[in-house]
C-alpha positions in Angstrom: 65.3 -69.9 -58.2 64.4 -72.2 -55.3 62.8 -69.3 -53.3 59.7 -67.2 -54.2 59.7 -64.6 -51.6 57.1 -62.1 -50.3 58.4 -59.3 -48.1 55.6 -58.1 -45.8 58.0 -57.0 -43.0 60.0 -55.0 -45.5 56.9 -53.1 -46.4 56.6 -51.7 -42.8 58.0 -48.2 -42.1 61.8 -47.7 -42.6 62.4 -47.4 -38.9 61.7 -51.1 -38.5 64.8 -52.3 -40.3 67.9 -51.4 -42.3 68.3 -52.5 -45.9 71.5 -54.5 -46.2 72.9 -57.1 -48.6 74.8 -60.2 -47.4 78.6 -60.1 -47.7 79.8 -62.7 -50.2 82.1 -65.5 -49.0 85.1 -67.1 -50.7 84.2 -70.8 -51.2 80.7 -71.8 -50.0 80.1 -75.5 -49.5 76.8 -77.0 -48.4 77.1 -79.1 -45.3 73.4 -80.1 -45.1 70.0 -79.1 -46.5 66.9 -80.0 -44.6 65.0 -81.7 -47.4 61.9 -82.5 -45.4 61.5 -78.9 -44.2 62.1 -77.6 -47.7 59.3 -79.7 -49.1 57.0 -78.6 -46.3 57.7 -75.0 -47.3 57.1 -75.7 -51.0 60.8 -75.4 -51.9 62.5 -77.8 -54.2 65.4 -79.4 -52.1 67.3 -80.4 -55.3 67.5 -76.7 -56.2 68.8 -75.9 -52.7 71.4 -78.6 -53.1 72.6 -77.2 -56.4 75.5 -74.8 -56.9 73.1 -71.9 -57.2 71.4 -73.0 -54.0 74.8 -72.9 -52.2 75.3 -69.4 -53.6 72.0 -68.2 -52.2 72.3 -70.0 -48.8 75.8 -68.5 -48.3 74.6 -65.0 -49.2 76.7 -64.8 -52.4 73.6 -64.4 -54.5 70.4 -62.5 -53.7 67.3 -63.8 -55.5 65.3 -61.4 -57.6 62.3 -61.0 -55.3 64.2 -60.9 -52.0 64.4 -57.7 -50.0 67.3 -58.3 -47.6 67.0 -56.5 -44.3 68.4 -56.4 -40.8 65.7 -56.0 -38.2 65.8 -53.4 -35.4 65.2 -54.3 -31.8 66.2 -53.5 -28.3 66.3 -55.9 -25.3 66.9 -56.5 -21.6 70.1 -58.6 -21.5 70.6 -60.2 -18.1 68.3 -57.6 -16.6 70.0 -54.5 -18.1 68.3 -52.6 -20.9 70.2 -52.1 -24.2 68.2 -49.7 -26.3 69.9 -50.5 -29.6 70.6 -54.1 -30.5 69.2 -55.4 -33.8 70.4 -58.1 -36.3 74.1 -57.7 -36.0 75.0 -60.9 -37.9 71.7 -62.0 -39.4 69.9 -60.9 -42.6 66.2 -61.6 -43.3 65.9 -62.5 -47.0 62.2 -62.6 -47.1 59.1 -64.8 -46.4 58.3 -68.1 -48.0 54.5 -68.6 -48.2 53.1 -72.2 -48.0 50.2 -73.4 -50.0 47.9 -72.8 -47.0 48.9 -69.1 -46.9 51.1 -69.4 -43.8 54.3 -67.5 -44.2 57.8 -68.2 -42.8 60.9 -66.0 -42.5 64.0 -67.2 -44.2 67.0 -65.7 -42.5 70.8 -66.1 -42.9 72.9 -66.0 -39.8 76.6 -65.2 -40.1 76.1 -63.5 -43.4 78.2 -60.3 -42.8 78.1 -56.9 -41.2 74.9 -54.9 -40.8 74.3 -51.4 -39.3 73.6 -53.2 -36.0 76.9 -55.1 -35.9 78.4 -52.9 -33.1 82.0 -53.3 -34.3 81.5 -57.1 -34.9 82.3 -58.8 -38.1 78.8 -60.1 -38.7 80.1 -63.6 -39.2 79.6 -66.9 -37.5 82.0 -69.5 -36.6 81.1 -73.0 -37.9 80.5 -74.4 -34.4 77.5 -72.2 -33.6 76.0 -73.1 -37.0 76.3 -76.8 -36.3 75.0 -76.4 -32.8 71.9 -74.5 -33.8 71.1 -76.9 -36.6 71.3 -79.9 -34.2 69.4 -78.2 -31.3 66.5 -76.7 -33.2 65.9 -79.8 -35.2 66.0 -82.0 -32.1 63.5 -79.7 -30.4 61.2 -79.9 -33.4 61.3 -83.7 -33.3 60.5 -83.5 -29.6 57.4 -81.5 -30.4 58.6 -78.1 -29.0 57.6 -75.0 -30.9 60.8 -73.8 -32.4 62.7 -72.0 -35.2 64.0 -74.5 -37.7 67.1 -75.3 -39.7 66.9 -75.2 -43.5 70.6 -75.4 -44.2 74.2 -75.2 -43.0 77.0 -73.9 -45.2 80.8 -73.7 -44.7 82.1 -70.5 -46.0 85.6 -71.6 -46.9 87.2 -68.7 -45.0 88.1 -68.2 -41.4 86.6 -66.0 -38.7 88.6 -64.7 -35.9 87.6 -65.2 -32.3 90.2 -66.3 -29.8 92.0 -67.5 -32.9 91.1 -68.3 -36.5 88.3 -70.9 -36.9 86.3 -72.0 -39.9 83.3 -69.9 -40.7 79.7 -70.9 -41.5 76.3 -69.6 -42.4 73.1 -70.9 -41.0 69.7 -70.6 -42.7 67.0 -70.2 -40.1 63.3 -70.6 -40.7 60.8 -68.9 -38.2 57.1 -68.1 -38.1 58.6 -64.6 -37.8 61.5 -62.9 -36.1 59.5 -60.4 -34.1 60.6 -60.4 -30.5 59.6 -58.7 -27.3 62.7 -56.6 -27.9 61.2 -55.5 -31.3 58.4 -53.8 -29.3 60.9 -52.4 -26.9 62.8 -50.7 -29.7 59.8 -48.4 -30.4 58.6 -48.1 -26.8 62.0 -46.9 -25.7 61.7 -44.2 -28.3 58.2 -43.3 -27.1 57.0 -44.1 -30.7 53.5 -45.2 -29.9 52.4 -45.1 -33.5 54.9 -47.7 -34.6 54.2 -49.9 -31.5 50.6 -50.0 -32.9 51.8 -50.8 -36.4 53.9 -53.6 -35.0 51.1 -54.9 -32.9 48.7 -54.9 -35.8 51.3 -56.7 -37.9 51.8 -59.4 -35.2 48.0 -59.8 -34.8 47.5 -60.2 -38.6 50.4 -62.8 -38.8 50.2 -64.7 -35.5 46.9 -64.0 -33.7 44.2 -63.2 -36.3 41.5 -64.6 -34.0 42.0 -61.6 -31.6 40.8 -59.1 -34.1 37.2 -59.7 -33.0 38.0 -59.2 -29.3 36.7 -56.1 -27.4 40.3 -55.1 -26.9 42.5 -56.8 -29.5 45.7 -55.5 -28.0 44.8 -56.9 -24.6 43.9 -60.2 -26.3 47.3 -60.1 -28.0 49.0 -59.8 -24.6 46.9 -62.7 -23.3 47.9 -64.8 -26.3 51.6 -64.2 -26.0 51.5 -64.9 -22.3 49.7 -68.2 -22.8 52.2 -69.4 -25.5 55.2 -68.4 -23.6 54.0 -69.9 -20.3 53.3 -73.2 -22.1 56.6 -73.1 -24.1 58.7 -72.8 -21.0 56.9 -75.7 -19.3 57.7 -77.7 -22.4 61.4 -76.8 -22.1 61.4 -77.9 -18.5 59.7 -81.2 -19.2 62.7 -82.1 -21.3 65.4 -80.7 -18.9 66.2 -78.0 -21.4 67.9 -74.8 -20.3 67.7 -71.9 -22.8 70.7 -70.1 -21.2 70.0 -66.6 -22.5 66.4 -65.6 -21.9 66.9 -62.0 -22.7 63.9 -60.2 -24.0 65.5 -59.9 -27.5 65.5 -63.7 -27.5 61.8 -64.2 -26.8 59.7 -64.5 -29.9 56.1 -63.2 -29.7 55.0 -66.1 -31.9 55.8 -68.5 -29.0 58.7 -70.3 -30.7 62.0 -71.1 -29.2 64.6 -68.9 -30.8 68.3 -68.3 -30.5 70.2 -71.5 -29.6 73.3 -69.9 -28.1 74.5 -71.2 -24.8 71.6 -73.6 -24.4 71.9 -77.2 -23.1 70.0 -80.2 -22.0 70.8 -81.3 -18.4 72.5 -84.6 -17.7 72.4 -84.8 -13.9 69.3 -83.0 -12.6 69.6 -80.0 -10.5 67.1 -77.0 -10.3 69.9 -74.5 -10.1 71.8 -75.9 -13.1 73.3 -73.4 -15.6 75.6 -73.9 -18.6 75.9 -70.4 -20.1 79.5 -69.2 -19.7 78.1 -65.6 -19.3 75.4 -66.4 -16.8 77.6 -65.7 -13.7 74.6 -65.2 -11.3 72.5 -68.0 -12.4 69.7 -65.7 -13.7 68.7 -68.2 -16.3 69.2 -71.4 -14.4 66.8 -74.3 -15.1 64.3 -73.5 -12.3 64.5 -69.7 -12.9 63.1 -70.0 -16.3 59.6 -70.0 -15.0 59.7 -66.6 -13.2 62.0 -65.1 -15.9 59.3 -65.9 -18.4 56.8 -63.7 -16.4 59.5 -61.0 -16.0 60.0 -60.8 -19.8 56.3 -60.7 -20.4 56.0 -57.8 -18.0 58.4 -55.9 -20.2 56.3 -56.8 -23.2 53.1 -55.6 -21.4 54.8 -52.3 -20.7 55.3 -51.6 -24.4 51.6 -52.2 -25.0 50.2 -49.9 -22.3 49.4 -47.0 -24.7 47.3 -49.5 -26.7 45.5 -51.1 -23.8 43.7 -47.9 -22.6 43.9 -44.2 -22.9 44.2 -43.9 -19.2 47.5 -45.2 -18.0 46.4 -46.3 -14.6 43.6 -48.3 -16.2 46.0 -49.7 -18.8 48.3 -50.9 -16.0 45.5 -52.6 -14.2 44.5 -54.4 -17.4 48.1 -55.5 -18.0 48.5 -56.7 -14.4 45.3 -58.7 -14.6 46.7 -60.5 -17.7 50.1 -61.0 -16.2 48.6 -62.5 -13.1 47.3 -65.4 -15.2 50.8 -66.4 -16.1 51.6 -68.4 -13.0 48.4 -70.4 -13.2 48.8 -71.2 -16.9 52.4 -72.2 -16.4 51.7 -74.3 -13.3 48.9 -76.1 -15.0 51.1 -76.9 -18.0 54.0 -78.0 -15.8 51.7 -80.3 -13.9 50.2 -81.8 -17.1 53.6 -82.4 -18.6 55.3 -83.8 -15.5 52.3 -86.0 -14.6 52.6 -87.5 -18.1 56.3 -88.1 -17.4 55.3 -90.4 -14.5 52.4 -92.0 -16.3 49.5 -90.1 -14.9 47.2 -88.9 -17.7 45.5 -85.5 -17.6 42.0 -87.1 -17.3 43.2 -89.3 -14.4 44.3 -86.3 -12.3 42.5 -83.8 -10.3 44.6 -80.6 -10.4 43.8 -80.0 -6.7 45.3 -83.4 -5.9 48.4 -82.3 -4.0 49.6 -85.9 -3.6 50.3 -86.3 -7.3 52.5 -83.2 -7.5 54.2 -84.3 -4.3 55.1 -87.5 -6.2 56.7 -85.4 -8.9 58.4 -83.0 -6.5 59.8 -85.8 -4.3 61.2 -87.6 -7.3 62.9 -84.4 -8.6 64.3 -83.7 -5.1 65.6 -87.2 -4.8 67.2 -87.0 -8.3 69.0 -83.8 -7.3 70.3 -85.3 -4.1 71.6 -88.4 -5.9 73.0 -86.9 -9.0 70.6 -88.8 -11.2 70.5 -88.3 -14.9 67.3 -86.5 -15.9 66.6 -88.2 -19.2 67.6 -91.7 -18.1 65.5 -91.7 -15.0 62.3 -90.8 -16.9 63.2 -92.9 -19.9 63.4 -96.0 -17.7 60.4 -95.4 -15.5 58.1 -97.4 -17.8 60.5 -100.3 -17.7 60.4 -100.3 -13.9 56.6 -100.2 -13.8 56.3 -103.0 -16.4 58.7 -105.2 -14.4 57.3 -104.0 -11.0 60.9 -103.6 -10.0 62.8 -100.4 -9.2 66.2 -101.7 -10.5 66.0 -100.3 -14.0 65.9 -96.8 -12.5 67.4 -97.1 -9.1 70.9 -97.9 -10.6 71.1 -94.3 -11.8 71.0 -93.0 -8.2 73.9 -92.6 -5.8 71.8 -94.3 -3.2 69.4 -96.7 -5.0 67.3 -97.2 -1.9 66.3 -93.5 -2.1 64.5 -94.2 -5.4 63.1 -97.5 -4.2 61.2 -95.7 -1.5 59.7 -93.4 -4.1 59.0 -96.3 -6.4 57.0 -98.1 -3.8 54.7 -95.1 -3.3 54.4 -94.5 -7.1 53.4 -98.0 -8.0 50.6 -97.8 -5.5 49.3 -94.7 -7.3 49.0 -96.5 -10.6 46.7 -99.5 -10.3 47.6 -102.6 -12.3 44.7 -102.2 -14.8 46.0 -98.7 -15.7 49.7 -99.6 -16.1 49.6 -100.5 -19.8 48.2 -97.0 -20.6 50.7 -95.4 -18.2 53.7 -97.2 -19.8 52.5 -96.0 -23.3 52.1 -92.5 -22.1 55.6 -92.4 -20.5 57.2 -93.8 -23.6 55.7 -91.2 -25.8 56.5 -88.4 -23.4 60.0 -89.2 -22.2 62.6 -89.3 -25.0 65.4 -91.9 -25.3 67.7 -89.6 -27.2 68.4 -85.9 -26.6 71.2 -83.8 -28.0 73.5 -84.5 -25.1 76.1 -81.7 -24.7 79.2 -84.0 -25.2 77.7 -85.4 -28.4 77.1 -81.9 -29.7 80.6 -80.9 -28.8 82.0 -84.0 -30.5 80.1 -83.2 -33.7 81.4 -79.6 -33.6 85.0 -80.6 -33.0 84.9 -83.1 -35.9 83.3 -80.4 -38.1 86.1 -78.0 -37.4 88.4 -80.7 -38.8 86.2 -81.1 -41.9 84.5 -84.3 -40.8 80.7 -83.8 -40.8 79.8 -87.5 -40.4 79.3 -87.2 -36.6 77.1 -84.1 -37.2 74.9 -86.0 -39.8 74.7 -89.1 -37.6 73.5 -87.0 -34.6 71.0 -85.0 -36.6 69.6 -88.2 -38.1 69.3 -90.0 -34.8 67.5 -87.1 -33.1 64.8 -87.1 -35.8 63.2 -90.0 -33.9 63.9 -89.3 -30.2 61.3 -91.7 -28.8 62.2 -94.7 -31.0 64.7 -97.4 -30.0 67.6 -97.3 -32.3 69.8 -100.3 -31.2 72.6 -99.4 -33.6 73.0 -96.1 -31.8 72.5 -97.3 -28.2 75.7 -95.4 -27.1 73.9 -92.1 -27.7 71.5 -92.8 -24.8 74.4 -92.9 -22.4 75.4 -89.9 -20.2 78.9 -88.5 -20.6 81.9 -90.1 -19.0 83.6 -87.9 -16.4 86.1 -86.6 -18.9 83.3 -85.8 -21.4 81.1 -83.7 -19.2 80.4 -80.3 -20.6 80.4 -77.7 -17.8 79.9 -74.5 -19.9 78.4 -73.6 -23.2 79.0 -70.4 -25.2 77.1 -67.7 -27.0 77.3 -68.0 -30.8 78.9 -64.5 -31.1 
């Protein structure tokens, strides 16, 4: 068998999950196995690519040491609390343990009904499988903490949404699948004992250093706050919009999880949304910063019984930790956006308002001129090298608007520092991102049984900072008839 599982989560109390076996599919066919990730996890990719591997990755065969479970969790969805959610179309097979002792969850998405399916079929259409594979692997190559794709499988049978479409199963790898919503599951039931068991489990698995803290649970809260604050800044550096930042989609390990109606912006605008179900813009690009703190506040609420025996004291401790979020996030945003315009961290005084004004003015000018987020930053080093605004100004409705900014910016970076600034920008600003129209093209072709566009896009995005002249067209923004205005949840 390609997998040798351990099952630490399945050893927790029965209220944490439901035992469930994947539902077999008719004719599983491997679309892609992530060979590099398999090797990193100590799994033989050739075994995964075999017939028996396809049976396991589709859910048709359960390996001997797997304990398949559907995890229980609650969540705030678009601000409203749902006390019972859970894995409605995902089954955790077990945990692969690397040679260094680090464990990773192996989960099948689209593998059939579970007790949490809420009248759903527990299946996935092929499109969301291809989308998540493309997006999470692109994010990994961009250096963003994220869940990973181990495999994509076509099931050989349809699922029914607005009509029949081909089905698929996605194999997801994560540091764990514990979410803020997992803590909310027990807090909503006033089950303090299991909140503590869950917190201890998360500390052991993700934050072992906090065991020596005076208050390990407060240190856990601090750790989750820091990781999430920095993660969201990393998203925003790349123009990424998660699209569905519900508390059940926020991992306490600090990884990006659940690539449903997510998207990378083409034209920059702080109010940009893509999700077809985000009618109020709750999870718009610029709102991701405050929503992060809102979600973390919900997490802090679940930990109050562990922070102090006196509730008022516990609340004060939680508030003190939460008050750190804006400073952590702001500092990370500045560090990342300064790098995007060639200003290194050690060349910047955080109190220097003029540097952030440079960033802010550029973003405002981009929004007013419908400028492409990725192309502007990708060509900034070209403009600085040539001492000419033209490589970037051509992407603005009014080129002179950028030229004015450029003249101020070039004065900020002295000639002796420009070589280092150019290098910094070229390792910070990607050439290639999973542009929405390219993702949709890959999905459309996949529905017709043609996976070549999918493979080509995945391969290209493994090196997002490297010029690939044979794929130059993937740098281009969409044509007017290719623009994607809305993205959809995988369910």
